[in-house]
N, CA, C and O atoms as CSV, one atom per row, in Angstrom:
chain,resi,resn,atom,element,x,y,z
A,1,MET,N,N,17.806,22.509,-3.276
A,1,MET,CA,C,17.976,22.224,-1.532
A,1,MET,C,C,19.031,22.698,-0.713
A,1,MET,O,O,20.125,22.135,-0.770
A,2,PRO,N,N,18.833,23.714,0.084
A,2,PRO,CA,C,19.731,24.373,0.921
A,2,PRO,C,C,20.361,23.724,1.588
A,2,PRO,O,O,19.646,22.841,2.061
A,3,ILE,N,N,21.875,23.614,2.088
A,3,ILE,CA,C,22.484,22.881,2.851
A,3,ILE,C,C,22.996,24.204,4.003
A,3,ILE,O,O,23.380,25.349,3.766
A,4,LYS,N,N,22.788,23.407,5.400
A,4,LYS,CA,C,23.090,23.969,6.867
A,4,LYS,C,C,24.535,24.418,6.496
A,4,LYS,O,O,24.993,23.422,5.935
A,5,ASN,N,N,25.443,25.318,6.505
A,5,ASN,CA,C,26.725,25.353,6.569
A,5,ASN,C,C,27.200,25.197,8.169
A,5,ASN,O,O,27.018,26.065,9.022
A,6,ASP,N,N,27.892,23.815,8.405
A,6,ASP,CA,C,28.098,23.224,9.588
A,6,ASP,C,C,29.879,23.595,9.352
A,6,ASP,O,O,30.591,22.950,10.122
A,7,GLY,N,N,30.460,24.325,8.613
A,7,GLY,CA,C,31.603,24.122,8.596
A,7,GLY,C,C,32.385,23.165,7.949
A,7,GLY,O,O,33.500,23.466,7.524
A,8,ASP,N,N,31.896,21.986,7.822
A,8,ASP,CA,C,32.521,20.535,7.282
A,8,ASP,C,C,33.020,20.988,5.705
A,8,ASP,O,O,32.187,21.074,4.802
A,9,LEU,N,N,34.319,21.237,5.501
A,9,LEU,CA,C,34.530,21.735,4.018
A,9,LEU,C,C,34.428,20.459,3.562
A,9,LEU,O,O,33.661,20.443,2.599
A,10,ILE,N,N,35.014,18.989,3.917
A,10,ILE,CA,C,35.005,17.857,3.112
A,10,ILE,C,C,33.417,17.519,2.900
A,10,ILE,O,O,33.094,17.041,1.813
A,11,ARG,N,N,32.655,17.693,3.654
A,11,ARG,CA,C,30.998,17.362,3.084
A,11,ARG,C,C,30.913,18.119,2.045
A,11,ARG,O,O,30.812,17.554,0.956
A,12,ALA,N,N,30.933,19.874,2.107
A,12,ALA,CA,C,30.781,20.217,0.893
A,12,ALA,C,C,31.524,20.199,-0.418
A,12,ALA,O,O,31.056,20.427,-1.534
A,13,VAL,N,N,32.880,19.858,-0.062
A,13,VAL,CA,C,33.377,19.330,-1.552
A,13,VAL,C,C,32.594,17.989,-1.994
A,13,VAL,O,O,32.237,17.903,-3.169
A,14,GLY,N,N,32.299,16.880,-1.042
A,14,GLY,CA,C,31.591,15.922,-1.454
A,14,GLY,C,C,30.340,16.374,-2.221
A,14,GLY,O,O,30.172,16.124,-3.415
A,15,TYR,N,N,29.393,17.121,-1.385
A,15,TYR,CA,C,28.237,17.497,-2.300
A,15,TYR,C,C,28.435,18.156,-3.758
A,15,TYR,O,O,27.770,17.897,-4.761
A,16,VAL,N,N,29.254,18.854,-3.670
A,16,VAL,CA,C,29.717,19.324,-5.389
A,16,VAL,C,C,30.071,18.300,-6.171
A,16,VAL,O,O,29.687,18.175,-7.333
A,17,ALA,N,N,30.919,17.410,-5.498
A,17,ALA,CA,C,31.254,16.144,-6.353
A,17,ALA,C,C,29.787,15.269,-6.647
A,17,ALA,O,O,29.632,14.837,-7.790
A,18,ILE,N,N,28.924,15.062,-5.816
A,18,ILE,CA,C,28.136,14.334,-6.061
A,18,ILE,C,C,27.393,15.056,-7.258
A,18,ILE,O,O,27.169,14.456,-8.309
A,19,TYR,N,N,26.977,16.524,-7.027
A,19,TYR,CA,C,25.918,17.299,-8.230
A,19,TYR,C,C,26.593,17.578,-9.354
A,19,TYR,O,O,26.016,18.005,-10.354
A,20,SER,N,N,27.942,17.356,-9.299
A,20,SER,CA,C,28.706,17.499,-10.473
A,20,SER,C,C,28.171,16.294,-11.414
A,20,SER,O,O,27.771,16.417,-12.572
A,21,ALA,N,N,28.256,15.065,-10.630
A,21,ALA,CA,C,28.236,13.933,-11.507
A,21,ALA,C,C,26.940,13.585,-12.244
A,21,ALA,O,O,26.761,12.892,-13.246
A,22,TYR,N,N,25.827,14.466,-11.229
A,22,TYR,CA,C,24.507,14.508,-11.390
A,22,TYR,C,C,24.186,15.245,-12.618
A,22,TYR,O,O,23.166,15.089,-13.289
A,23,VAL,N,N,25.158,16.073,-12.856
A,23,VAL,CA,C,25.115,17.331,-14.068
A,23,VAL,C,C,25.693,16.850,-15.315
A,23,VAL,O,O,25.352,17.185,-16.449
A,24,GLU,N,N,26.631,16.003,-14.972
A,24,GLU,CA,C,27.253,15.185,-16.177
A,24,GLU,C,C,26.504,14.239,-16.593
A,24,GLU,O,O,26.642,14.020,-17.796
A,25,GLU,N,N,25.537,13.396,-15.902
A,25,GLU,CA,C,25.123,12.396,-16.334
A,25,GLU,C,C,24.002,12.801,-17.031
A,25,GLU,O,O,23.695,12.114,-18.005
A,26,ALA,N,N,23.005,14.202,-16.629
A,26,ALA,CA,C,22.052,14.785,-17.455
A,26,ALA,C,C,22.509,15.272,-18.943
A,26,ALA,O,O,21.789,15.440,-19.927
A,27,ILE,N,N,23.803,15.436,-18.827
A,27,ILE,CA,C,24.240,15.944,-20.237
A,27,ILE,C,C,24.409,14.865,-21.032
A,27,ILE,O,O,24.320,14.992,-22.253
A,28,GLU,N,N,24.657,13.746,-20.491
A,28,GLU,CA,C,25.042,12.472,-21.543
A,28,GLU,C,C,23.661,11.847,-21.954
A,28,GLU,O,O,23.454,11.093,-22.905
A,29,GLU,N,N,22.724,12.342,-20.996
A,29,GLU,CA,C,21.452,11.738,-21.430
A,29,GLU,C,C,20.741,13.070,-22.535
A,29,GLU,O,O,19.981,12.628,-23.397
A,30,ILE,N,N,20.881,14.076,-22.534
A,30,ILE,CA,C,20.477,14.857,-23.446
A,30,ILE,C,C,21.047,14.599,-24.915
A,30,ILE,O,O,20.417,14.686,-25.969
A,31,ILE,N,N,22.430,14.251,-24.730
A,31,ILE,CA,C,23.269,13.910,-25.892
A,31,ILE,C,C,23.112,12.626,-26.889
A,31,ILE,O,O,23.321,12.592,-28.101
A,32,THR,N,N,22.570,11.315,-25.799
A,32,THR,CA,C,22.266,10.240,-26.361
A,32,THR,C,C,20.704,10.628,-26.942
A,32,THR,O,O,20.390,10.089,-28.003
A,33,GLU,N,N,19.888,11.377,-26.410
A,33,GLU,CA,C,18.612,11.573,-27.074
A,33,GLU,C,C,18.521,12.105,-28.556
A,33,GLU,O,O,17.796,11.810,-29.507
A,34,MET,N,N,19.917,13.331,-28.302
A,34,MET,CA,C,19.991,14.018,-29.594
A,34,MET,C,C,20.504,12.872,-30.701
A,34,MET,O,O,19.892,12.839,-31.768
A,35,GLN,N,N,21.655,11.888,-30.480
A,35,GLN,CA,C,21.748,11.057,-31.199
A,35,GLN,C,C,20.956,10.295,-31.778
A,35,GLN,O,O,21.213,9.794,-32.872
A,36,ARG,N,N,19.696,10.061,-31.026
A,36,ARG,CA,C,18.497,9.335,-31.544
A,36,ARG,C,C,18.028,9.674,-32.652
A,36,ARG,O,O,17.806,9.052,-33.691
A,37,LEU,N,N,17.830,11.234,-32.189
A,37,LEU,CA,C,17.284,11.739,-33.207
A,37,LEU,C,C,18.070,12.758,-34.619
A,37,LEU,O,O,17.597,13.428,-35.537
A,38,ASP,N,N,19.348,12.446,-34.205
A,38,ASP,CA,C,20.232,13.272,-35.531
A,38,ASP,C,C,21.324,11.836,-35.556
A,38,ASP,O,O,22.155,11.666,-34.663
A,39,GLY,N,N,21.174,10.975,-36.599
A,39,GLY,CA,C,22.323,9.710,-36.439
A,39,GLY,C,C,23.278,10.321,-36.755
A,39,GLY,O,O,24.159,9.620,-36.257
A,40,THR,N,N,23.831,11.224,-37.283
A,40,THR,CA,C,25.181,12.173,-37.517
A,40,THR,C,C,25.794,12.622,-36.421
A,40,THR,O,O,26.893,13.145,-36.610
A,41,ILE,N,N,25.444,12.572,-35.467
A,41,ILE,CA,C,26.190,12.898,-34.089
A,41,ILE,C,C,27.011,11.506,-33.587
A,41,ILE,O,O,26.569,10.384,-33.337
A,42,GLU,N,N,28.223,11.976,-33.549
A,42,GLU,CA,C,29.566,10.706,-33.371
A,42,GLU,C,C,29.402,10.442,-31.844
A,42,GLU,O,O,28.801,11.130,-31.019
A,43,ASP,N,N,30.016,9.394,-31.689
A,43,ASP,CA,C,30.214,8.923,-29.988
A,43,ASP,C,C,31.388,9.956,-29.426
A,43,ASP,O,O,31.360,10.302,-28.245
A,44,LYS,N,N,32.379,10.414,-30.290
A,44,LYS,CA,C,33.324,11.213,-29.931
A,44,LYS,C,C,33.076,12.108,-28.900
A,44,LYS,O,O,33.887,12.304,-27.995
A,45,ILE,N,N,31.893,12.716,-28.995
A,45,ILE,CA,C,31.604,14.009,-28.222
A,45,ILE,C,C,31.197,13.537,-26.827
A,45,ILE,O,O,30.724,14.253,-25.944
A,46,PHE,N,N,31.453,12.212,-26.758
A,46,PHE,CA,C,31.482,12.178,-24.953
A,46,PHE,C,C,32.944,12.053,-24.340
A,46,PHE,O,O,33.123,11.819,-23.145
A,47,ARG,N,N,33.746,12.189,-25.055
A,47,ARG,CA,C,35.221,12.165,-24.776
A,47,ARG,C,C,35.301,13.922,-24.792
A,47,ARG,O,O,36.465,14.264,-24.584
A,48,GLN,N,N,34.647,14.758,-24.927
A,48,GLN,CA,C,35.157,16.242,-24.955
A,48,GLN,C,C,34.560,16.435,-23.465
A,48,GLN,O,O,33.830,15.679,-22.823
A,49,HIS,N,N,35.184,17.868,-23.077
A,49,HIS,CA,C,35.122,18.239,-21.769
A,49,HIS,C,C,33.674,18.470,-21.472
A,49,HIS,O,O,32.997,18.350,-22.493
A,50,ILE,N,N,33.026,18.745,-20.468
A,50,ILE,CA,C,31.638,18.965,-20.215
A,50,ILE,C,C,31.222,20.324,-20.850
A,50,ILE,O,O,30.108,20.505,-21.342
A,51,SER,N,N,32.311,21.366,-20.797
A,51,SER,CA,C,31.599,22.771,-21.318
A,51,SER,C,C,31.438,22.630,-22.962
A,51,SER,O,O,30.565,23.138,-23.665
A,52,GLN,N,N,32.573,21.764,-23.370
A,52,GLN,CA,C,32.414,21.727,-24.716
A,52,GLN,C,C,31.342,20.745,-25.275
A,52,GLN,O,O,31.105,20.797,-26.482
A,53,GLN,N,N,30.602,19.753,-24.401
A,53,GLN,CA,C,29.700,19.091,-24.595
A,53,GLN,C,C,28.561,20.418,-24.781
A,53,GLN,O,O,28.022,20.690,-25.854
A,54,ILE,N,N,28.401,20.944,-23.862
A,54,ILE,CA,C,27.251,22.167,-23.614
A,54,ILE,C,C,27.285,22.760,-24.760
A,54,ILE,O,O,26.440,22.495,-25.614
A,55,LYS,N,N,28.368,23.755,-24.993
A,55,LYS,CA,C,28.336,24.321,-26.450
A,55,LYS,C,C,27.849,23.605,-27.574
A,55,LYS,O,O,27.153,24.151,-28.431
A,56,PHE,N,N,28.236,22.201,-27.620
A,56,PHE,CA,C,27.616,21.483,-28.806
A,56,PHE,C,C,26.313,21.399,-28.570
A,56,PHE,O,O,25.503,21.680,-29.452
A,57,ILE,N,N,25.991,21.053,-27.508
A,57,ILE,CA,C,24.135,20.889,-27.190
A,57,ILE,C,C,23.567,22.146,-27.874
A,57,ILE,O,O,22.855,22.172,-28.878
A,58,LYS,N,N,24.076,23.323,-27.044
A,58,LYS,CA,C,23.465,24.542,-27.855
A,58,LYS,C,C,23.285,24.959,-29.150
A,58,LYS,O,O,22.309,25.577,-29.574
A,59,LYS,N,N,24.453,24.532,-29.897
A,59,LYS,CA,C,24.798,25.288,-31.396
A,59,LYS,C,C,23.678,24.121,-31.835
A,59,LYS,O,O,22.692,24.551,-32.434
A,60,TRP,N,N,23.745,22.777,-31.603
A,60,TRP,CA,C,22.960,21.882,-32.268
A,60,TRP,C,C,21.524,22.289,-32.287
A,60,TRP,O,O,20.882,22.305,-33.338
A,61,CYS,N,N,20.883,22.706,-30.826
A,61,CYS,CA,C,19.847,23.242,-30.682
A,61,CYS,C,C,19.272,24.394,-31.615
A,61,CYS,O,O,18.196,24.406,-32.213
A,62,LEU,N,N,20.135,25.226,-31.587
A,62,LEU,CA,C,20.207,26.456,-32.552
A,62,LEU,C,C,19.939,26.233,-33.824
A,62,LEU,O,O,19.054,26.763,-34.495
A,63,ASP,N,N,20.832,25.320,-34.198
A,63,ASP,CA,C,21.084,24.806,-35.958
A,63,ASP,C,C,19.797,24.091,-36.201
A,63,ASP,O,O,19.542,23.696,-37.339
A,64,HIS,N,N,18.857,23.871,-35.082
A,64,HIS,CA,C,17.719,22.653,-35.440
A,64,HIS,C,C,16.805,23.570,-35.124
A,64,HIS,O,O,15.711,23.006,-35.129
A,65,GLN,N,N,16.701,24.662,-34.859
A,65,GLN,CA,C,15.697,25.853,-34.539
A,65,GLN,C,C,15.156,25.505,-33.043
A,65,GLN,O,O,14.303,26.249,-32.559
A,66,LEU,N,N,15.604,24.462,-32.351
A,66,LEU,CA,C,14.928,24.029,-31.177
A,66,LEU,C,C,15.045,24.557,-29.849
A,66,LEU,O,O,14.714,23.909,-28.856
A,67,LEU,N,N,15.511,25.728,-29.811
A,67,LEU,CA,C,15.350,26.638,-28.463
A,67,LEU,C,C,14.323,27.942,-28.905
A,67,LEU,O,O,14.288,28.534,-29.984
A,68,GLY,N,N,13.562,28.154,-27.761
A,68,GLY,CA,C,12.729,29.174,-27.858
A,68,GLY,C,C,13.433,30.554,-27.890
A,68,GLY,O,O,14.663,30.557,-27.925
A,69,SER,N,N,12.745,31.746,-27.880
A,69,SER,CA,C,13.194,32.963,-27.790
A,69,SER,C,C,13.883,33.459,-26.539
A,69,SER,O,O,14.869,34.195,-26.497
A,70,GLN,N,N,13.030,32.803,-25.259
A,70,GLN,CA,C,13.477,33.008,-23.884
A,70,GLN,C,C,14.848,32.200,-23.772
A,70,GLN,O,O,15.638,32.595,-22.914
A,71,LEU,N,N,15.192,31.145,-24.532
A,71,LEU,CA,C,16.356,30.544,-24.096
A,71,LEU,C,C,17.635,30.544,-24.742
A,71,LEU,O,O,18.664,29.993,-24.352
A,72,VAL,N,N,17.405,31.393,-26.028
A,72,VAL,CA,C,18.541,31.669,-26.705
A,72,VAL,C,C,19.686,32.280,-26.243
A,72,VAL,O,O,20.772,31.820,-26.595
A,73,GLY,N,N,19.620,33.429,-25.371
A,73,GLY,CA,C,20.923,33.856,-24.514
A,73,GLY,C,C,20.875,33.357,-23.230
A,73,GLY,O,O,21.416,33.967,-22.309
A,74,PHE,N,N,20.366,32.456,-23.086
A,74,PHE,CA,C,20.353,31.545,-21.314
A,74,PHE,C,C,21.716,31.713,-20.664
A,74,PHE,O,O,21.853,32.003,-19.476
A,75,ASP,N,N,23.052,31.445,-21.800
A,75,ASP,CA,C,24.228,31.574,-20.802
A,75,ASP,C,C,25.146,32.512,-20.744
A,75,ASP,O,O,26.330,32.444,-20.412
A,76,HIS,N,N,24.316,33.642,-21.193
A,76,HIS,CA,C,24.576,34.967,-20.891
A,76,HIS,C,C,24.279,35.419,-19.568
A,76,HIS,O,O,24.722,36.442,-19.046
A,77,TRP,N,N,23.311,34.386,-18.943
A,77,TRP,CA,C,22.864,35.166,-17.759
A,77,TRP,C,C,23.494,34.711,-16.578
A,77,TRP,O,O,23.194,35.008,-15.422
A,78,ILE,N,N,24.500,33.874,-17.021
A,78,ILE,CA,C,25.410,32.590,-15.870
A,78,ILE,C,C,26.821,33.539,-15.883
A,78,ILE,O,O,27.535,33.713,-16.871
A,79,PRO,N,N,27.005,34.029,-14.710
A,79,PRO,CA,C,28.235,34.730,-14.480
A,79,PRO,C,C,29.233,33.938,-14.919
A,79,PRO,O,O,29.001,32.739,-14.761
A,80,PRO,N,N,30.291,34.214,-15.430
A,80,PRO,CA,C,31.661,33.285,-15.635
A,80,PRO,C,C,32.265,33.084,-14.606
A,80,PRO,O,O,32.264,34.036,-13.825
A,81,LEU,N,N,32.893,32.021,-14.238
A,81,LEU,CA,C,33.481,31.618,-13.226
A,81,LEU,C,C,34.923,32.502,-12.632
A,81,LEU,O,O,35.391,33.042,-13.634
A,82,PRO,N,N,35.534,32.749,-11.772
A,82,PRO,CA,C,36.564,33.574,-11.562
A,82,PRO,C,C,37.982,32.697,-12.205
A,82,PRO,O,O,37.852,31.474,-12.151
A,83,PRO,N,N,39.116,33.134,-12.714
A,83,PRO,CA,C,40.250,32.507,-13.057
A,83,PRO,C,C,40.834,31.740,-11.810
A,83,PRO,O,O,41.127,32.371,-10.794
A,84,SER,N,N,40.999,30.413,-11.889
A,84,SER,CA,C,41.738,29.516,-11.044
A,84,SER,C,C,43.043,29.821,-10.625
A,84,SER,O,O,43.875,29.858,-11.532
A,85,GLN,N,N,43.450,30.056,-9.448
A,85,GLN,CA,C,44.640,30.611,-8.735
A,85,GLN,C,C,45.731,29.663,-9.017
A,85,GLN,O,O,46.855,29.860,-8.554
């Protein structure tokens, strides 16, 4: 959903925070479903950083051959974030 640029930086930061929370919730739901399928996944994964959780999901899917050939390299299409100042 495009957001009109009204110059309100605080509102923009609020949107980033809200959508980040949605992404974190979706990642947790994916891991919860993975735990249902594979009883060996421990709850400590939820205490890891989101980036580590995403890497865990990708590795688990690759190990279980659940990614189609189109999705195997999906993370290489996303440009890296610039280093923080």
